[in-house]
C-alpha positions in Angstrom: 86.1 156.2 146.2 83.0 155.5 144.3 84.8 155.7 141.1 87.5 153.5 142.4 85.0 150.9 143.6 83.3 151.0 140.3 86.6 150.4 138.5 87.5 147.5 140.8 84.1 146.0 140.3 84.4 146.3 136.6 87.8 144.7 136.6 86.6 141.9 138.8 83.6 141.3 136.5 85.9 141.3 133.4 88.2 138.8 135.1 85.3 136.5 136.0 84.0 136.7 132.4 87.4 136.0 130.9 88.0 133.0 133.2 84.6 131.7 132.4 85.2 132.2 128.7 88.6 130.4 128.9 87.0 127.5 130.8 84.3 127.2 128.1 86.9 127.2 125.4 88.9 124.5 127.2 85.8 122.5 127.8 84.8 122.8 124.2 88.3 121.7 123.0 88.2 118.8 125.4 84.8 117.7 124.3 85.7 118.2 120.6 88.9 116.2 121.1 87.0 113.4 122.9 84.4 113.4 120.2 87.0 113.2 117.5 88.8 110.3 119.2 85.4 108.6 119.8 84.4 109.3 116.2 87.7 107.9 114.9 87.2 104.8 117.0 83.7 104.4 115.6 84.9 104.9 112.1 87.5 102.1 112.7 84.9 99.8 114.1 81.9 100.5 111.9 83.1 101.9 108.5 84.0 98.6 106.9 81.3 97.3 104.6 79.5 94.0 105.0 80.5 91.2 102.7 78.1 88.4 101.8 80.2 85.4 100.8 78.6 82.8 98.5 80.4 79.4 98.3 79.5 76.6 95.9 80.7 73.2 96.9 80.7 69.9 95.0 83.1 67.0 95.8 85.6 69.2 97.5 86.3 67.2 100.7 90.0 67.1 99.7 90.2 70.9 99.4 87.8 72.1 102.2 90.3 71.9 105.2 92.7 74.2 103.3 90.0 76.3 101.8 88.4 77.1 105.1 91.8 77.4 106.8 92.9 80.1 104.4 89.5 81.8 104.5 89.7 82.1 108.3 92.9 84.0 107.9 91.4 86.9 105.8 92.4 90.1 107.5 88.8 91.4 107.8 86.4 91.5 110.7 84.5 88.2 110.8 81.4 89.9 112.2 81.2 91.8 108.9 81.2 88.6 106.8 78.0 86.6 106.2 78.5 83.1 104.7 76.1 81.3 102.4 77.1 77.8 101.3 75.3 75.5 98.8 76.4 71.9 98.3 74.8 69.1 96.4 75.4 66.1 94.0 78.4 65.0 96.1 80.0 61.6 96.0 82.4 62.4 98.9 81.9 63.7 102.4 81.9 67.4 101.7 78.7 67.9 103.7 80.1 66.3 106.9 83.2 68.5 106.7 81.2 71.7 106.2 78.9 70.8 109.2 82.0 70.2 111.4 83.5 73.5 110.3 80.3 75.4 111.0 80.1 74.0 114.5 83.5 75.6 115.3 83.0 79.0 113.7 79.3 79.8 113.8 79.8 82.3 116.6 82.7 84.1 114.8 80.9 85.3 111.6 77.9 87.5 111.2 75.9 84.5 110.0 76.3 81.1 108.2 73.6 79.5 106.1 74.2 76.0 104.7 71.9 74.6 102.1 72.6 71.0 101.0 71.1 68.0 99.3 72.7 64.6 99.9 70.1 62.6 98.0 71.5 63.2 94.5 74.9 61.7 93.8 75.4 63.0 90.3 73.8 64.5 87.3 71.9 62.7 84.6 74.1 61.5 81.7 77.3 62.3 83.7 80.3 60.4 82.5 82.5 61.3 85.5 82.6 63.9 88.3 84.4 66.4 86.1 81.8 66.1 83.3 79.8 69.3 82.7 76.4 68.2 81.4 73.7 70.6 80.2 71.8 69.8 83.4 74.8 70.7 85.5 75.3 74.0 83.7 71.7 74.9 84.3 71.9 73.9 87.9 75.0 76.1 88.6 73.4 79.0 86.7 70.4 78.8 89.1 72.5 78.5 92.2 74.7 81.5 91.4 71.6 83.6 90.7 70.1 82.4 94.0 73.3 83.6 95.7 73.0 87.1 94.2 69.4 87.3 95.4 70.3 86.1 98.9 73.0 88.8 99.2 70.5 91.5 98.0 67.9 90.4 100.5 70.4 90.7 103.3 71.2 94.2 102.2 74.8 93.3 102.1 77.3 95.9 100.8 79.3 93.5 98.7 79.0 89.9 97.4 82.1 87.7 97.3 81.4 84.8 94.9 83.9 82.0 95.0 84.2 78.3 94.5 85.4 76.0 97.3 88.7 75.1 95.8 90.0 78.7 95.6 93.0 79.0 97.8 93.2 82.6 99.0 96.8 83.0 100.2 96.8 86.8 100.4 95.2 87.7 103.8 94.6 91.3 102.7 92.7 90.4 99.6 89.4 91.8 100.6 90.8 95.2 101.6 92.7 95.4 98.3 89.6 94.7 96.3 87.5 97.1 98.2 90.0 99.9 97.7 89.6 99.6 93.9 85.9 100.8 94.2 84.8 98.8 91.2 81.4 97.2 90.5 83.0 93.9 89.6 86.6 93.1 90.3 88.5 89.8 90.5 91.8 89.1 92.2 94.0 87.3 89.6 94.6 83.8 90.8 97.6 81.6 89.8 97.1 78.1 88.3 97.8 75.2 90.6 99.4 73.4 87.6 101.1 75.1 84.7 101.5 78.8 84.1 98.9 80.1 81.7 95.5 79.4 83.3 93.7 82.0 85.5 90.2 83.2 86.5 89.7 85.7 83.7 89.7 85.8 79.9 91.8 88.2 77.8 89.5 88.0 74.9 86.0 86.7 73.8 84.8 86.1 70.3 81.4 87.1 68.9 80.0 83.7 69.9 81.0 84.2 73.5 83.9 81.7 73.4 87.5 82.1 74.7 89.8 84.1 72.4 93.5 84.0 72.9 95.1 87.5 72.9 98.7 88.5 73.7 97.7 90.9 76.5 96.3 88.0 78.5 99.8 86.4 78.9 101.3 89.8 79.8 98.8 90.1 82.7 99.0 86.4 83.8 102.8 86.5 83.8 102.8 90.0 85.4 104.8 91.6 82.7 102.4 94.4 83.4 100.7 95.0 86.7 97.6 97.0 87.7 93.9 96.9 87.3 92.6 95.8 83.8 89.3 95.7 82.0 88.7 92.2 80.7 85.7 90.5 79.0 85.3 87.7 81.6 86.0 87.0 85.3 85.0 83.8 87.0 85.7 81.4 90.0 86.2 84.3 92.4 85.2 88.0 92.2 83.8 90.8 94.4 80.6 92.6 93.4 79.7 96.1 94.8 76.0 95.8 95.6 75.8 99.5 96.6 76.5 100.5 92.9 73.3 101.1 91.0 74.8 99.3 88.0 75.0 96.1 90.0 71.2 95.7 90.0 71.4 94.8 86.3 73.8 91.9 86.9 72.3 88.4 86.6 73.2 84.9 85.5 69.8 84.5 83.8 70.2 84.7 80.0 68.2 87.5 78.3 65.4 86.9 75.9 66.8 85.8 72.5 70.1 84.7 74.0 71.7 82.2 71.5 75.1 81.5 72.8 76.5 78.8 75.1 74.5 77.8 78.2 77.5 78.4 80.4 77.2 80.4 83.7 80.4 82.4 83.2 79.6 83.3 79.6 76.0 84.3 80.3 77.2 86.5 83.2 79.9 88.2 81.1 77.6 88.9 78.2 74.9 90.3 80.6 77.5 92.6 82.2 78.6 93.8 78.8 75.0 94.5 77.7 74.4 96.3 81.0 77.5 98.5 80.5 79.2 97.1 83.6 83.0 96.7 83.0 84.7 93.6 84.6 88.1 94.2 86.1 91.0 92.0 87.2 93.8 93.1 89.5 97.3 91.4 89.5 99.3 93.8 91.6 100.0 91.0 94.2 99.9 87.3 94.6 96.4 86.5 95.7 96.3 82.7 95.6 95.7 79.7 93.4 93.0 77.8 91.6 93.1 74.3 90.1 92.9 74.0 86.3 89.8 72.5 84.8 89.9 68.9 83.8 88.4 66.9 81.0 85.0 65.3 81.1 86.3 61.8 81.5 88.5 62.6 84.5 87.4 61.2 87.8 87.4 62.7 91.3 90.7 60.9 92.0 92.4 63.0 89.3 91.0 66.2 90.8 92.3 65.1 94.2 95.7 64.4 92.7 95.9 67.9 91.3 95.2 69.3 94.7 97.8 67.0 96.3 100.4 68.5 93.9 99.3 72.0 94.7 99.7 71.4 98.4 103.3 70.1 98.1 104.4 72.7 95.6 103.0 75.5 97.7 104.8 74.5 100.8 108.0 73.8 98.8 107.9 77.3 97.4 107.3 78.7 100.8 110.4 77.0 102.1 113.1 77.8 99.5 115.8 77.9 102.2 115.5 74.1 102.8 118.8 72.9 104.1 120.5 71.2 107.0 118.8 72.2 110.3 115.9 74.1 108.6 112.5 73.1 109.7 110.2 72.1 106.8 107.1 73.3 108.5 106.7 76.9 109.4 103.5 78.4 110.8 101.6 80.4 108.3 103.2 78.9 105.2 101.5 76.8 102.6 97.9 75.8 102.6 96.9 76.3 106.2 94.5 73.7 107.5 91.5 74.8 109.5 91.8 73.9 113.2 88.0 73.4 113.2 88.2 70.4 110.9 89.5 67.0 111.9 92.6 66.1 110.0 92.0 62.6 108.5 95.0 60.8 107.0 94.9 59.8 103.4 94.9 56.0 103.1 98.3 54.8 101.9 99.2 52.1 99.4 102.4 50.9 97.6 101.1 52.0 94.2 100.8 48.4 93.1 104.4 47.5 93.9 105.7 45.1 96.5 107.9 47.7 98.2 108.7 51.4 98.1 112.1 52.5 99.4 113.2 56.0 100.2 116.9 56.6 100.6 117.9 59.4 103.0 120.9 60.2 105.1 120.2 60.1 108.8 121.8 63.5 109.3 119.5 65.1 106.7 116.4 65.1 108.9 114.9 68.1 107.1 114.8 66.2 103.8 113.3 63.1 105.5 110.6 65.2 107.2 109.7 66.7 103.9 109.6 63.4 102.0 107.5 61.7 104.8 105.0 64.6 104.5 104.9 64.2 100.7 104.1 60.5 101.1 101.4 61.4 103.6 99.8 63.9 101.2 100.1 61.5 98.2 99.0 58.4 100.1 102.3 56.5 99.5 103.5 53.8 101.8 107.3 54.0 101.8 110.0 52.7 104.0 112.8 55.1 105.0 116.2 53.4 104.3 119.1 55.2 106.1 121.6 55.9 103.4 125.2 54.8 103.7 127.0 58.0 104.8 130.2 58.6 103.0 131.5 60.7 105.8 131.4 57.6 108.1 133.1 55.1 105.8 136.6 53.8 106.6 139.1 51.7 104.8 138.5 48.6 106.9 134.8 48.5 106.1 135.3 49.3 102.4 138.3 47.1 101.5 138.5 44.4 104.2 134.7 43.8 104.8 133.2 44.6 101.4 136.2 44.1 99.2 135.6 47.2 97.2 137.8 47.9 94.1 137.1 50.8 91.8 136.9 50.0 88.1 140.3 50.4 86.4 140.9 53.8 84.9 137.9 55.6 86.5 138.2 59.3 86.9 135.3 61.7 87.0 134.4 62.6 83.4 134.4 66.4 84.2 136.7 66.9 87.2 139.3 64.2 86.5 139.2 63.1 90.1 138.7 59.7 91.6 135.5 58.5 93.2 134.4 60.4 96.4 133.3 58.8 99.6 129.9 60.3 98.9 129.6 58.5 95.6 130.6 55.2 97.3 128.0 55.7 100.0 125.4 56.4 97.4 126.2 53.3 95.4 126.1 51.1 98.5 122.7 52.6 99.5 121.2 51.4 96.2 123.2 48.1 96.3 121.8 47.1 99.7 118.3 47.8 98.4 118.8 45.5 95.5 120.0 42.8 97.8 117.1 43.3 100.2 114.7 43.0 97.3 116.0 39.6 96.4 116.2 38.4 100.0 112.6 39.2 100.6 111.3 37.9 97.3 109.9 41.1 95.9 109.0 41.1 92.2 108.8 44.9 91.6 109.9 47.9 93.7 110.2 51.7 93.5 113.3 53.5 94.7 113.1 57.2 95.7 115.9 59.4 96.7 115.2 62.3 99.1 115.9 65.4 96.9 113.1 65.1 94.4 109.7 66.6 93.5 106.8 64.9 91.8 105.2 66.0 88.6 101.4 66.6 88.6 99.1 63.5 88.5 102.0 61.3 89.5 99.9 58.4 90.6 97.7 58.3 87.5 100.7 58.6 85.2 102.5 55.8 86.9 99.4 53.6 86.7 99.2 54.3 82.9 102.9 53.5 82.5 102.6 50.2 84.2 99.6 49.3 82.2 101.3 50.1 78.9 104.7 48.5 79.8 102.8 45.3 80.8 101.5 45.1 77.2 104.4 46.4 75.2 107.5 45.4 77.2 106.6 42.9 80.0 110.2 41.8 80.4 111.5 45.2 81.5 114.3 45.3 84.1 114.5 49.0 85.1 112.4 52.1 84.4 113.7 55.6 85.2 111.1 57.9 86.7 113.6 60.7 87.2 117.0 61.3 85.6 119.2 63.8 83.8 119.1 63.2 80.1 122.5 63.7 78.4 121.9 62.6 74.8 118.2 62.9 74.3 118.6 63.0 70.5 119.7 59.4 70.7 116.6 58.2 72.5 113.7 56.4 70.9 110.1 55.8 71.9 109.0 52.4 72.8 106.9 51.5 69.7 103.2 52.0 70.2 103.5 54.4 73.2 104.1 58.1 73.9 104.9 57.4 77.6 108.2 55.4 77.5 111.6 55.8 75.7 114.7 53.7 75.4 117.1 55.9 77.4 120.6 56.9 76.3 123.5 57.8 78.6 121.9 59.4 81.7 122.8 60.8 85.1 121.0 60.8 88.4 119.1 58.0 90.2 116.3 60.2 91.6 113.8 57.5 91.2 113.4 54.3 89.3 111.3 51.1 89.1 113.2 47.8 89.4 112.1 44.3 88.6 113.4 41.2 90.3 115.1 40.2 87.1 116.8 43.6 86.9 118.1 43.3 90.4 119.5 39.9 89.7 121.4 41.3 86.6 122.8 44.3 88.6 124.1 42.1 91.4 125.3 39.2 89.2 128.1 41.5 87.9 129.6 41.7 91.5 129.8 45.5 91.1 131.6 46.2 94.4 134.7 44.6 92.9 134.6 47.0 89.9 132.9 50.0 91.4 131.5 53.0 89.5 129.1 55.7 90.7 125.6 54.2 90.5 124.4 56.6 87.8 127.4 55.5 85.7 126.9 51.8 86.4 123.3 51.8 85.2 124.0 53.1 81.7 126.9 50.6 81.5 124.5 47.8 82.2 122.0 48.8 79.4 125.1 49.4 77.1 124.6 53.1 76.6 127.7 54.4 78.3 130.1 56.3 76.0 133.3 55.1 77.8 134.2 51.7 76.4 137.0 51.0 78.9 134.5 51.2 81.7 132.0 48.8 80.0 134.6 46.1 79.3 134.6 44.6 82.8 130.8 44.1 82.7 129.4 41.3 80.6 126.6 40.8 79.6 125.3 44.3 79.4 121.7 43.3 78.8 119.7 45.3 81.3 116.3 46.1 79.7 116.0 49.8 80.7 113.3 52.2 79.8 112.4 55.7 81.0 109.2 57.6 81.6 108.7 60.3 79.0 107.9 62.9 80.1 109.6 62.3 83.4 107.6 61.9 86.5 110.3 63.0 89.0 112.6 66.1 89.0 115.2 67.4 91.5 114.2 69.9 94.1 117.3 72.0 93.4 119.8 72.4 90.6 123.4 73.3 90.8 123.8 77.1 91.1 120.4 77.6 92.8 120.4 78.8 96.4 120.5 76.0 99.0 121.6 73.3 96.5 123.4 70.5 98.4 125.0 67.4 97.0 125.9 64.8 99.6 127.6 62.7 97.0 130.1 65.5 96.4 130.0 65.3 92.6 128.0 68.5 92.0 130.4 69.6 89.3 128.9 66.9 87.1 125.7 69.0 86.9 126.7 72.1 84.9 123.4 73.9 84.5 119.7 73.8 85.1 118.0 72.7 82.0 114.4 72.3 80.9 114.5 68.5 80.3 111.3 68.4 78.4 112.1 71.1 75.9 115.5 69.9 74.9 116.0 67.8 71.8 113.2 65.3 71.5 113.4 61.6 71.3 113.2 60.0 67.9 110.5 57.8 66.6 112.7 55.6 64.4 114.6 53.5 63.7 114.2 50.7 66.3 117.2 50.3 68.5 119.1 47.0 68.4 118.1 46.1 72.0 114.4 46.7 71.5 112.6 43.4 71.0 111.0 43.0 67.6 107.3 42.7 67.6 105.5 43.1 64.3 102.2 43.6 66.1 103.3 46.8 67.7 102.0 49.9 65.8 104.6 52.0 64.2 103.0 55.4 64.5 104.0 56.3 68.0 103.9 60.0 68.8 107.2 62.0 68.9 106.1 65.2 70.5 106.6 66.4 74.0 105.2 69.2 76.1 106.9 71.6 78.4 106.3 70.4 82.0 105.4 73.9 83.1 102.6 74.1 80.5 101.2 70.6 80.5 97.7 70.6 81.8 94.8 68.1 81.7 95.7 66.9 78.2 98.6 64.8 79.5 96.1 62.5 81.2 
């Protein structure tokens, strides 16, 4: 029995031990699992590095609501972002806007420091707000250097250096840059105007100046994508302050430096001498930056460029624009910060007595877009409900208006008669001409609703009116947007590079009309010999190729000119998605063309209908620039 008891006791002891052991193992696994979960949560919460963001602001009141609105959308913990803002030498209300924004977000970010000076309104010897004087260069060098020191003093992991007109549209930009693990890397930004400008250089000559190289365009146009070493990055970049190499980076020129006193050049050369490569990444669309302007350009020109960027961005974000499609979709375009009061841009009529915008009542999406465009551009225009061809009837057309189509008219391409859409379009313009005379207006602008503005529209239009007032004060009509059909037959108005004598043209996207021009158009009683409106206008300035259509109209003495380059283009062309023609003559437009790279207007001889003036210079320019590549030189 003793042996048996001993065996039982031993078995019991082994059982207890085994159970205790298993319990310990289970407890250990539970604790380990809990630790792993907790540790993973901690990693998620605390592993992201801190980013010190340095923002330099001068005269950016027009851009700040969008700049901050997009910055707020960065997909990165705000408590990991410290913000340092420096602003001075403003002639606008940038300071007030920044203060208002800070009030709304100061509890969201790690910290915000705002240093400003409102006492100085400009730099010594400054011609205009876009002029970079020696004093301004030295000032910006000092401020960027101060930003680097501030980031180091805070023991930040990274420094994000950017200007206050950088529009960061990619909400994941910071994570993408961090993943590259570079000492200096810049997200490639697209230009707000044109195609070839960006925030890096492809080449630099021995004197430190820009050098054009083929690889630059391959990167900018994304023929190749990836991460590339470049000699220069500017405007926006991320610096890894944890890298030992970053300690050598500075904006202060080294002893014996003999190149340009330019902050971006000094920084690039210092990085090169320190052995720190500069990188740019173009794997995704990151955002946009404005192109630099000339020294004589004023703040208003800079504001115009941003207006254009705003409209183009939301248009590109809404390619499906069509009946029933809302123009505004949350998250698209330049998002405005909810912490900044949205002040409306003061509106005017661009120096004209009246601005009309023709739009079918059933095309509310186009109307909404155009009214928004006018709000952004500060244009005071009146919506004129277009005559809807779908609602026209024989009684109204023939009994009330007495309409008769010009004898022998058939569509030049389709061989068909006029459509109701074409009749409605003509009547829409016709009633505007009558309204102009009734109300005693001297000069008006007519816009249709399917158009887009070229950059710097307001400034260009001002120049055109100044020039035409001197060179051709008795003008009747000036096209702002049209389809050129015989450009080789067009001639520049002597002494200008802004206006041409147009040949046969289609479209009435937009035009200027004088009182005298309206009188001539109405005096012909065009409803009794009706043509589509874009056929009628070339008839009246005697450039229509069909003689039989011209015969009923006499005299054909409309003094017509056209902006060159054009200031207005269509939003869509035939063949593109979402193209819609409410006049139902879309078969007249056979292809999308680059209207500024087709055959160029001629410089001589003088057309018969151009007034002779021996005082007009005879050396007018004959060149044109592609609208996609024109930048500040066009102003």
